[in-house]
N, C-alpha and C positions, 0 to 999 in steps of 0.2 A: 504494499499500499504506499502510496505517495501522498503527503499531506502538506498543505501550506495554511497557516493561520495568520490573522492579523489582530491587533489590539487597538485599532482606531487611528485615523489621521488627524493631526492637529498640531498643537505646540509640543515642545520637548517635555516629556513627563518629568515629575519631580524625582521619581525613583526608577530610573530606566533598568537597572540591573535586577532588582526583584521582579519587575514586570516582565523582563525578558526571560527570567527563569520560569515563570508561569506559563509564558507562551511556549517555551520549549517543552515543558511538561505536557501542555495541551497537544502539541503536534506529535509528541512521542506516543502519547495514549491513543490518539487517533490512528496512528500508523499501525498499531497492533490489532486493530479492529478487523472483523471479518469481511465487511462490505464498505463501499465508499459512504453509503448513507449512515451506517453505524459510525464510521470514522469521523464524519463532520459533526454529528450530534455529540459524540463522546468528547471530541476536542473542545467544542464550544461550551459544553457543560462546565468544563473546568474554569473557563473564563467568566461565565455567568455567575459563578459562586465566589469570585474574587472581587472585592469592592475596589481594587485598583482600576477596574475596567468598567466602562459605562454600559453595562448589561446585567440583568438580574439584580442581585444585591449591590446596592450603591448606585443604582441607575439615576438618571437625571430627574429632577422633580418639576412637575408641571405647575401651572399657575395656581392650582387649588391645593398645593402641597402634597400631591399623590404621585408616586412612581408607577408608571404604566409601561409594561413591556410589550415589544413587538418582535416578530421573527418571520423569516420566510426560507423555505427549503425547495430545492428542485434537483431532479435526477436526469441523467442523459436520455431516459425514455420519455422526457417531457412531462413527467408526473410532478405536480406542484402542490405544496401546502404552505399556507400563511395564516398567522393569527396576529391580532393587534389589540392595543388598549386594554391590557390585562393587568389590573392591580393585583398584587400578591402572588404573582407567578414568577418564580425565579428562573425556571428553565423554559423560556419561551420557544427555543428551538425544538424541544421535545413536543410542545403543543403543535407547532407547525407540522412536525412529522405525523402526529396523529391526524391532523386535517388531511394530509396527503394520503395516508395509508388507510384510514378508517372511515372516511366520509366521501361522498361523490363530489365534494366541493373543492375549490382552491383557496378560499378565504373565509375565515370566521372571526367575528370581532366582539370585543367588550365582554360583558357579563356572560354571554353565551359561550364564548371561547373559554372563559374560566370554568364554566360548568362542564364543558367538554373535556378539559384538562382533568378535572377531578374524577370524572367518570372513567377515564382511561389511565388513572394512577399516577398522573403528574401532580406533584404537590402544589396545593394552593394555600392561600392565607399566610404567606410568608411575609415577614416584615422586611421590606426591601429598602426602607429609608434608614441610612446610617445616621449617627449623631452629627458627623460633619455636614452632610447634605441638609439635614434639618436645621442646623445652626445657620447655615448659609442662606437658606430660604427665609427663615424668620428674620434675619438681618436686613432683608430687602423690603421690609414693610409690606408684606404680601396683601393682595386685594382680598376683600371679603364680599364683594357685591356681585352684580350681574356680569355677563360676558363683556359688555362694553367697558366696564371698569377694569376687567382683566386685560383687555386689549390695550388700553391706555397704559396700563402698568408694565406690560411686557414690551411695549414699543421701544423702550430704550435699554432692554435687557436681553431679549431673545436673539440668539446668534452673535452676541457680542464677544470679540476676542478671537485670537489665533487658535486658542485651546478648543474651539468648537469648529474650527475650519470655516467659520462664517465670514471672517474678514482676513485679509493678508496683512502681515506685519510691515512696519515701515523700515525694517532692517535691523533695529536694535531691540526687537521684542515688543515694542509699543504698538498699540493700535488705536484707531480713532474710537471715540465713544467710551462708554463705561466697560473696559475690558477686564478680564481677570476675575470676574465675579463668579463665573460658572465653568470651572476648568473640567469639562468632560471631554473625553476622547471618544469621538463618535463611533459607537458600535464595535462589535467583534464579528469575525467571520472565519470560515474555513472552506477549503476546497479539497477534495480527495478523489483519487483514482486508483484503480487496480490494474490500469493498462487497457481496460476494456470499458467498464462502466465508470461514470463520473457523478459526483454529488457536490452541491454547493449550498452553504447556508450562511445567513447573516442574522444577528441577534442584537438588540439594543434596548436601552432605557430612554431613547429619544435625545432631545436637547433641553437643557434646563431652561426654565421660565418660558416654555412654550404654552400656548393656550391649552387648558385642560381638554383632553380628548384629541389633541393633535396627533397625526400620524405622518411620519415622514416617508422616506424612500424605502427603508429596510424591508417591509413585507410586501413591497410592490415588485412583482416579477418584471425582470428586465432592468430594474433600477437598482435596488440593493443587492440582487442576486440574479444569476442566470446560468443555465447549464443546457448543453446539447452534446451530441456525440463528438463535437469538435473540441469541447472542453468546458470549463466552468470558471465563474468569476464571482468575487464578493466585493462590494464597494463600501466605502466609508467617507464621511465628510459632511459637507453642507446638503442636507437631505432634500430640501425643496429643489435645489438645483440639479442634484443627482437624478431626481425623478423627472425633471424637464428634459434631460438629455438621454435618459435610459442608459446610464453609464456601464452597467454590467453587460447589457445586451451589446453595446458597442464593442467591448473588449472581446467577447466571444465571437462576434461577427468578424473580428480581425483574425482570430484564429482560423475561422472557416475560410477566410481568404488566403490562408497560407503563411501568415506571419507566425513566428515563434512566440512563446509565452511572454518573454520580456519585451519584445517589439510590440506585441499586442497591447500590453499594459501601458507602455510609454506612449503609444499613439492614442489610446483612449483618453489618457490624462491630458495630453497636449490639446486634443479636441475639446475636452471638457473646459479647460481653462480658456481656450479661445472663445468659446461660446458664452461662458458665464462669468469669468473672472473670479470665480470662487475657488475654494480649496477642497481637495478630495484625495483619495487614494483607492487603489484597486489591486487585488491579487488575482492571478490568473494561473491555471493549471492546464497543461496539454497532455492528454493521455497517450498521444503517439510519440512523445519525446521521452528520453530517459535522462537520469542524473540531474545535474543542475539545469539542463536546458528545459526540463519539464515545468518548472515554476518561474513565475515572473511577478514582480511588484513594481509599482510607480506611485508617486505622490507629488503634490506641489505645495505641501504644507511644510511646516518646520520639521515635522517628524512623523514616521509611522513604523512601528515596530512589527516585525514578522518573524516567523520561524518556519523552518521546512524540515520534515522528517521522512525518511525512507525506511521501510521494513520489507525488504524484497529477497 
């Protein structure tokens, strides 16, 4: 099994070494799995349980103070599952797999997705809000009124700062506006192949200070994740812009056109930046390549940590 994982694109993390160790553990665990679908779910579950990453425990807080998780998964037979807006669900990727494997649908949302998770043995009712995220949210004088008040409140907060890949830095780490208030590294993801089948998954807690109920690119097929026989991709970064250009689909299309994994990732990010001016990253895996040529990653933010593992 060949696996590549990412821990989100954005600013340089405060603790790169411990984060890298967790990414390495996730990739290694995934590579020991029996199928690509098992591999991506297993790898991402490690990251969803670690508050260093913006998925599952420690995910981003929305305008009403709630952490809601989203995820999407796709396999090279074009089977898809996605779930979103799930409070209390740590392992969103597992719920996406349930949608793919146990329902005739491709997308289930909100309380119904939580009920589905519970029915199929995915733990619900988990406290995803860490003390750090709670204190940061409360320090922002959060809104208590109607959606218009929430929108006024988040206007100067949502997407601020390099750390969310929402703005580009001016070169010395500073950004315009009120930056640094919500240092989330957008999403985690994994792609795996056994040389025949491919699977891709992306999981997230969203972006801090988004409107309650906001859903970004992550569970949208072709945007946060995409997979065909040509290969798979998982994207991370400024979610609204990723959705506008279907970043993961672009990367896989480049594989289908004959580019290698690294060239496909590079071209997809170049196109993304040219169209949007925003920050993002993408990982790509080519089932027809071997060794280092099988995996590629690219980003136009300050950083994006990845890990690759092979168990062949």
